[in-house]
N, C-alpha and C positions, 0 to 999 in steps of 0.2 A: 359610500357604504361605511358604517362604523365598524370598528375592530371586532366587537362582539357579534355583529351581524355576519361579518366574514367568517368567523369561527363556526357559527351555526351552519352557514351555507356549505362550507367546505367539509363538514363532517368531522372536524377536529374534536377529539375527546376533551370535554370540559370537566369531567367528574374527578380527574386526578388532581387533588389539592396539593400544592407544594408542601413537602414535608421530608424529613430525614428519619428513616425508620430502618434499623439494621435488618438485613436479610439473613434468615437462619436456615434456609433450605439448601439442598444441593443444586448445582447447576442443572439446567434442562428440566427433565421430569414433567410433572403436571403443570408447573408454571410456564414452561415453554409451550405446551399444547394450548394452554389458555391464551397466550399471546399470539399464537398462530390464528386462532379463531378471531381474536380481537382485531388483528390486522386485516384479515380477509373481510371482516365486516366494515372496518373503518374505511378501507379503500373501495368498498362497494363492488367487490369482485363478483362478477356474474357467476351463478352456480355452475354453468357449463364450463367455465374456465377453471373450476377446482380440479378437473381431471388433469390440468397442466402439471400439478404437483406430482402426479404419479409418473410423469415422464421426465421430471427434473433429474439431471445427472444419470440418465439411463442411456444405454447404447443406441436406442432408437428414438431418443428424445432430444432435449437441449441441455446445454451446460448452464448451470446457475450463473446469472449475471453478477453475482457477488464475488466471493473469494476464489482463490486459485488452488484450494485443497483438491487433490486428485480423487478420482472415482475408482472404486473397486472394479476389477475386470468382470466379475459377476455381481452386478449391483443388486441390492436388496429391493424389496417393493417400495419402501419409503426411504429413498436416498436423498433426503433433504433435511434441513435444520431450521430452527426458528428464524434466524436472520436471513437464511436463504428464502424462506417464505416471505419475509418482509420485502426482499428485493424483487421477487416475482410479483407480489401483490401490488407493489408500487408501479410496476410496469403494466400489469394486467388490470389496473384500476379502471372503473367506468367513468371516473371524473375526467372532464375535458377542459383544457385551457384553449378556448376558441378565440378567434379575433375579437369577439364581443368582450372578453375580459380586458383586452388591451384598449378597446374603445372606451370602456368604462373607467379604466385606471391609467393615469399617466405614469411614466417611468418613475418620477419623483414620488408618487403615491405608493407604488409597488416597493420602492426602496425602504419604506417605513415598516414593511412587513418582515417578520423574522424568517430565517432560512427554513424553519419548519413550516411556516405558513405558505411560503412560496412553493414548497414541495407539494402541499395539499391541493393546489389548483388542478393537478392532474396532467394528463398527457396533452402535449401540444399537437395541434391538428393541421396547421397551415404555415407555410413560410411567411416570415414577417421582416419588414424593413423599418428602420427607425425614421420617424418624421420629426425633425428637430423643431419645426415651427409649432407643432402641437405637443411635443414631448411624449409622443406615443409611438408604439409599434403598430404598423398597419400592414394589411396583406400585400403580398407581391407574388407575381407568377414565378414559377421555377426558372424559366429561361431568363427572365429579367434579373433574377438573383444571380444566376451564373454569369451573366454578362457584366453585372456590376463588379463582381469579384475579379473577372478577367481584366476589366478596365483599370482597376487599381493595381493589379499585379503588373500589367504591361506598362503602366505609367512610371514605375519605379526605375531609377537609373542604375540600380544594382540589386540583383536578386537577394543579396544578403540583407536587404532592408525589409524583408518579410520573414516571419517566424511561423512555424507550423507545429502546434501542440498536439499531442496524442494522449488520450486516456487509455488506461489498461483494459477497458471494456471492448476496444476495437478488436475485431477478428484478425487472424493472420492475413486473410485476403484483403480486407480493407487497409490494414497497415502496410502491406507490401505495395499495393497499388498507390497508396498515398505517398510513400517514400520514393517510388519510381517517378511519379509526377513531379514531386518537389525537386528531386535531383535533376530531372530533365529541365526543370525551370531554372535551376542553377545554384542551389544552396544546400548546405547541410545543417541548417538551423532547425533542429528537431528537439526542442524542449519536450520532455515527457514526464509522466508521473513517476517513472523509475528514478529520475533525478531527485525526487523528494522522499524516497523511501529506502529502497535496497541498493542504491548506487554504490555504497561501500562494499557490498557483496560483489556487484558486477565489476568493480574496478580493483578490488583487493584480491580476490581468489585467482585471477589469471596469473598473478605474480608468484603465487605459492603452488597451486595445483594445475594451472594452465587453462582453466575454464571457469567463467564467472557464474556457475550454476552448482546446484547441489549434486551429490553423488549417490543418493539413495532412491529407492522406489518403495511403494507400500509393502512389497514383499519383505523388505529388510526389517520393517517393524515387527513382523512375525518372528524374527530370529534374534532381535536385539535383547540383551540382558540388562542394559543400562541406557537410560535416556537422560540427557542433560538439556533442559529447556530454558533458554536464555531470553529474557525480555519479551515474553509473549503472554497474551490473554486469549487462549483458544476459545473459551466459552462465548466470547463476543465476536472475535475477529475471524475465526475459522472453526465454527463449532463441530463440524464433522471430524476434526482431528481428535476430539474427545473420545469418539468411538474407538479409534485405534489405540489411544492411551488406555482406555478401559480394558481392552483385550490384553495389552501388555501388563497392566497391573494385575489382572486376574490370573495370569500365568506366572506371576512372581517377579517380573522385571523391576529393577530399581529405577524410580523416576524422581529426578531432582528438579525442582523449580527454582530458578535463579532470577529474582525480580525484586525490585524495591517494594512492590505491592503484592500482598498475599491474595492472589485472585481466586475467586470462589470456584471457578471451573477446574482449577488445578488442586483443589482440596477434595471435593466430592462431586460426583456426577451420577445423575439418574438417567439412564438411557431410555428414551421413548420407544426404541426399537426392541426392548426386552420386556415383555409383558409381566414376568414374575417380579422384576425389579420395580415396575410401576405399581402393580397391584398390592405389593407388600410394603409400599412406601419406602423401599430400600434405596441404597445408593452404593457406589463403588469409590473407595478411597483411591485417589490418583497418585499424588506425590508422596514419596517416602520421606522426603526432607525438603525444607524450604531454606534457601540461603538468601539473605536480604541485603545485597550491597546498597550503598547509597547511590543516588542518581549519578550516573557517569562512572561508577566504581567498577564496572565489569572488567575493564582492561587490567587493572591492578589485581583483581581477584583471579582472573585466568592466568596471569603471570605468576601469581603465588602458587596456583595449582601446578603449573609447569615446573616451577622451581622445586616444589616438594616431590614431584614425580622423579626428578633428577636425583634428589637426595635419597629417595627410596631405592633407586637403581644403584647408587653408590653403596648403600648398605647391603643390597643383595649381592653385589659383586664382591664386597669384602667378606661376606659370609659364605660365599660359594653356592648360593641358592639361585633359583630361576630369576633371570634378569627381568626388571620391570619395563625397560625400554625394549622395543622390537628392533634389536640391533641388525637383524637381517634385512628388514624393510628399510631401515635408515641407510644401510650400506648400499643396497641395490638400487633404491628408488629415489634417494634424496641427495641434495648438496646443501652445504651451509650449516650443518648441525653443530660443528665444534664452535663456531662463532656464536651461535644461538645459546649453546650450553654455557659458554664463558659469560655471556651477558646475564644469564639466569643466576650463575654463581655469585656474581658481583652485586646483584640487586639486594638491597637491605630489607629484612623482614619488617622493620618498623615502618618503612616507607610503604610497603605493600599493604600492611594492615590499615594504616592511616588513610591511604588513597582508596582502598576498597570499601572501607567503612563497615567491615565485619570483623568479629573477633578472630584471632589466629586459629582457635579451635575449629571454627567453621571452614577456614581454608584447608586445614589439615584433613578434616572430615571429608570434604569434597574430593580432595586429592586421593584419599584412601579408596573412596567409592570408584573413582575413575580408574585407579591402578588395578583394582580387582576385576573390573569389567572385561569380559572377553570379546564382547561385540557391543560397541558404544556408538550411539547416534547423538550428535550434537545438533540441536535445532534452535533457530533463532528468528526473531522478528525485529521490528523497528526499535525495540528497546536497546539493541546493540548498534543500530545504523544511523541514528540521528544525534550524534555527538561529534565534537571536533576531532576526536581520536578514533572515530568509528572504523575507518579503513584499517588502521593498525590493530584494532580489536579483532576484526574479522580475520586478519592474517595471523594474529597470535592464537586465536582459537584453532585455525587450521594447523599451525605448528603443534599445538597440544595434541591434536588428533593424530598427526604424523608420528609423534613420539612413540606411540604404541601401535602403529600400523593400522589405525582405524579408518582408513580410506581404501576403497577397493576391496573390501572384505564383506562377505555376506553378513547382514545384520548390523553393519556399522557404516558410518559415513557422515558427511556434512549435509545438513538439511535446512537451508534457508527457506522460510515459508513466506511466499510473496503475498501481496495484498490482493489487488484487483485481479479479476479472473484471467486476463491474458497479458498482464504486464510483462511476463517473461517471454511470451510468444512474440509480442510486438518488437522487443529488442532483437530476438532471434532473426526475424525477417527484415530487419533493416532500420527500425526506428532508433537511430543512434547518431548523436551529434559528433561522435568521434569514430567514424567508420574506419575499418582497416583498408589498406590499399588493395589487399587481395579481394575483399568483397567488392570494392569499387571496380576493379578490373573485370570481375565476372559479370557484374551488373552491366557495365558498359559494353562488353562483348555480346551479351545476350540481347541487348536492345539497341545496339549500334549507335552509341553516343558516348561522349566524354563526360563522365560525372565530375562534379566539383571535388577538388582534392583537399581544400582547406577545411579544417575542423569548424563546426558550427557552434551555435549558442545553446547552453543548457537553460534550465528554468531561471535560475538566479541571474545569469548573464543576459537572458532575454528581457527580464524586467528592467535591468539597468539600461539596456540598449533602447527600450521603449521610452524610458524616462529621459534619456539623453537625445531622443529624436533620431537615433540611428536605425531603429526599426519602426516602420509606419503602418504595416499591415500585419494583423494577428489573426490566424485561422486556428480554431480549436476543434479537433475531432473528438468530441465528447468532453466530459469532465466539468469542473467548476474552478477554473484557473484562479480567479481573483480571490477565492476563499481558501483554496488548498494551499496557496503560497504564503511565504512569510511576509512580515513587515506590511501589513494590510494597507494602511493609508498610502504608502509609497507605491505599492503595487497598483492601487486604484488610480493614482496619478499617472502611472505609466500607461495603463490601458486607455485612459481618457486622452492621452496625447497621440494616440494612433489616428491615422486617417480612416482606417477600416478595421472593424472587429467582426469576426464571423464565428458562430458557434453552431456545431452540428450536435443535436441533443434530442432527448425524448421528452424532457420536462423543463419547466422554467426554473432557473436558479439565479443566484446573485450576479454571476459573471455577465449575464445577458443585460443587466441593468447598469453595469459599470462599463460603458461602451465608448467606442471611438466616434469620430465625427460622423461617419457612416457606419451602420451596424446592421447585421443580418442574424436572424434566428432561423435555422434550417431544421425542421423536425424530421426525425428518422424513425425507421422501424426498430423495435426492440428485439432482443434475442428470442423472446417467447413467441414472436409473431411470424406467421407464414410469409415467406418472401418469394413471391411469384415473379419470374422474369420470362416474358413471352409464354406464359401459361405453365412454366416448369418450376417446381419448388426448388429453391436453392438452399444449400447448406453452407455454413461457415465453420471454420476450424479454429481451435485454440490450443495452446500449450500450457499445461498446468505446472505447478511448482516442482514436479518431479519428472519433467520433460516428456510426459505422455501427450501425444497429439491426437485429437479426436474431433469428429465432425458433429455439428449441432443443427437441428432443424426446428424451426418454430412451429407452434401448433395453434395459436390463437389468431382470430381474425384481426387484421391491423386496426389500430385505434382510429384511423382516418383513411379515407380513400386518397388523401392528398399527401401521403407520406412516401418518401423514397428511402431505400436502403443506404447505409453508409457508403457502400461500394458505388452505388449509382450516383450519389452526390459527389464523391471524389472524381469519378469518371467524367461527369458533366463539367465540373470545374476545370479539369485537365483539358477536356475537348475545347472548351470555350477559350482557354488561355493559350494552349499550344497547338491546337488543331490536331489532326490525326495522321500526320505524314509517317511517323515512325511507329506509333502505337495506335491501334484502333481501340480507343478508350471505351467507346460505347459497346463494342463487341464484348469486351471484358466485363462490362456491367450486365450484359445479357446472359453470360455463361461464366460462372465463377471458376469452373474447371480450367479455363484458360489462364486465370491468375495463378492457380496452383501449378500449372505446367511451367509458368515462369519462375515460381519459387523453386521448383525442382531443378531448374537450370542454374540457379544462382546460389542457393543455400545448401551447404553440405548436410547430408542426413535426410533430405526430402526426396530422394530418388523414388520414382514411381509413386508420387504423392497421392494422386487420385485413386490408384488401385489400393494402396495400403490403407486409405481411409475407409474402405469398404468393410474392413474387419471390425466387428463389434468391439467398441472400446478403443479403437485406433491402434497406434503403435508408439513404441518408445523411440525418441529421437536419437538416443545415444549420447553419452557423456564420456569423453575420453578418460577423464580422471577416475571414473567409476571402474574402468578396465585397466587402471594403472598405466595409462599412456599419458605422458606429461607434455603438454604443448607449451613448454616454457623455453627460453633461449638455451638452457642447459640440457633440455630433454629429460630433466628429472624434476621431481617436486622440490621446492626451494624453501628452506627455513629462512625466515627473515627476522632479525632482531630489532626490537623497538624499546626505547627507554620509556619509563614512566614520566610523563610531562608534568613538571612542577611549576610552570609559569604560564598557565592557561588564563584566559579572561576571567574564569571563575576564581582562580587563585588570586589574581590581581585585585578583583573586586572584594574578596574576603579580607585581604590585607588592609583595604581602605575602610570597610564597614564592619569588620569583625563578625560576631555571631548573629548580628541582625541580617546578614546576607543569606538568603535562602536560594536553593536551586530548584527551579520549576521544571517539571516534565509535563508535556501535553499528552492527552490520551483520548480515546473514544469512549462514549457512553454505550450502554448496551442497545440503545434505541437509535443507533446511527451506523452508517457504513461509509467510511471516509467522510466526505463533506455532506452526505445525504442524511438529513435528520428525519427519522421515521416517527419519533415521539419524544416526549420530555422525561422519560423515566430511565434510570440506570439501576434496575432493581438489585443486581448482585452487589452493588456498592451501597444500597439503601437510600438512593436518591430518587425522589418522585416529583413530577410536575415542574421541574426547573433544570437549568443547565449552568447558571452562573454560580458555581460552587467552587470552593477551594479546599482540598483535602490537606490537613496539616497534623503533625504530631502534637498531642496534647501538651507535652512538655515545652515544645517550641511556642505554642500559643501563650502559655504562662510566662515564659521568658520574655516574649515580645509585649506582654501586657494586654493580650486579647483573650476573649472567651468565645467558645463555639456559639454560633448564632449571630455574632456581629458581622457587619459587612466591612470589607476593606477594598482599597484600591491597590493595584499591583503595578509597579514600575520596574521595567528592566534596566539593568545597569550596563551601559555600553559607552565606550569612550569616543563617541563621535558627535557629541553635542546635540543629538536628537532626542527629544522626550518621547518615550514609548510607554503608554499607560493604558490599562483597562480598568474600568470602575465597577464598584459595587458587587463584589463577590462574597457570597455567604461562606463563612468559615465553618468547616465540618471537621470534628475530631476524627482522626483516621489512623489506622495502624500503618504508618509510613516511617522510614528512618528519620532520625533527627537531622534537621537542616534541609529537609526535602519537602517539596510541595507537589501536588498533582491537580490538574484542571483540564477541562475539555477544550479541544480545538473544534471549530475554528475560532471560538471566542477569544482564545489567548494568542492566536497567530500574530496580532499586532505587536506582540512583545519580542518577536524573533527578528533581529536585524538582518537585512539582506547580506551584510558582510560577515555574518556569523555562520560559517559553513564547515563541513567536514574537510579536513586536509586531504587532498588527493581525490576527493569524491564530489565535492560541491553540494552535498546534501545539507539543507538547513538544519541547524542544531536544535530542533524542536524538543528534544528530550533533556536539554541541559541549558536552561536559561537563568542567569543570575538576576535575582529580583529583590526588591524591597517592598514591604507592606506598610501602608498607612491607613488610618481610620477613614472610612469612606464618607465623603460629603454629599454623595448622591442619594436621593430618596429611594429607599428600597422598593416602594411600589412603582415608582417611575422606571426603575431598572428592570 
């Protein structure tokens, strides 16, 4: 089948011509409603399934399979957003990727299709096994698939030679059963999506406030007078957050956006849930101020704010007026403040300004806003967490909030906003390559076995272990591992070196085509679908970014009669591998309440789990630091001092290449969620019908001798002798700080070295890549 024939058959929009056209409208509004309709049509969602949207994020419905933004206790009629509709439409699509697709196309042929095109084949219907002789996936019976997995796992001479990946879409029940099986098998090799996004939060906050989670709930947004938004693009990544920000702005709260890019959703927002705003073509201004640090400049900026807050307190003390520091909170609840204050006093302002990339006036202005706030929420996304110094940055932000007692106070606190819908819940119930001994003790006691005690492999270490031949079996519970990860060619080499790769999934993606010697694709139910076990509808639960746990029931008829739930797939793999002497795996697959009973025995905060889920909207799991209980070695919140690093790989590269050296940040387009590409537009940034674009400051283009509309190749600079390059990116003039570039992932993931990770967190540094640009030799049409 020719490429244009594929596009017509799959229903891909062909009317959007590649162009760059500035977007002048507010975020959401009529544009969002238009794209809701477009996506429902494009995915050929049956009319009867439209009712699903009315149950999305409702107490008696299902949780959005997209982002982890929490739901209001009393949800409105339309509790969904444009990108939530895209996620639901992609799952509720009437398109089907049946065995006939794989009979018609070899794996090599499918590899030539784009990630967008692979997505458009629709829902997988049957389990498939790779046939090397024909280079095709062919049907396999479920029991035969489970037996193949068990054979490979039993054949390994060491359980640590297998790795078990988890996507943030897995439910609490599936994740808990998965980790129980894997630990009974004998390893803690749990690479997961948290390793690639908010790991700096998960690893950094326990050392400052004792818990690697946020301290706020939605109620706090109603009482905050100041919000500092670091490294986020809510309009694309968690659009329902804009509804909360709109209400904050309407009542006069000060909202500051701190981001190299001036994202449209943080400028103006037109709420589809407010008819007057829609009918009058009105909008609400969201941010009161934009602070634009250079890529990677957040650490220095936050340190500058903290230094100025200390100076303002010195002035207040000298003048005999109200202190700026919350001295009572610091004295009663913290340790380490004096050392932190000494570090701030010795930091030079010229260093802060140079490393932050913002004028001193902006630092002082931000400090003044923070110092005047009585109830401040600091919220952040991956703009803070995908840098070499990201763990230190999260800890420094925590320090700043502690200086004025903005933790454990109504309307104030730390608010990391997670990406995938249950990435936080998966970690809570045990998807953790570095489990605590206390957790392992309780798990072993509850299920009468001795868990492995050695820490396992995270994402980057798993890739390295597969490349080295130390890991031979890879099982992925959801996700698109080969595309989400860094250093793409080397990741692909690693996966192809495996004896077996297994992917539990709803739709075809690139990772299924980058396979081991043996390979399985196991299709599963989506969250929108009815999950009947022995005739009884089962619900699954998730934990959102604010530690609310709630249950979710699907409503749509499954895409195929030959689908199994994630829980059933995990249970059958465990049964085939371990038997059922200690755990009746199949009984757990038949009644998910049994899994929740197990969670309640092992995980603090889940007592009476099944009963508490009956409350509409679920329950708050509890976060100790929200209650000013500090689970740190000292029993108090801990100030931690960090110096501004001046010898990073970017500094070293700039010494060698001078002003030619640019720093690239990867980002999502508006038509994608993580690695799932819904379309080829990014309308808020004015990009249509294309993805290989590079956002650059006009002055940098002139300095480098390029003009907008030219194509360039991008090469990352890393001292390991490996060439990392992506070709033929269209230059787009954009309002971005000098020396900085922006481009979409996964197209630019090949530029991120495996060895370039966050100190202490292991997260790939996808937001700070030193690169050089050269004129492209690749034909633009071919690209």
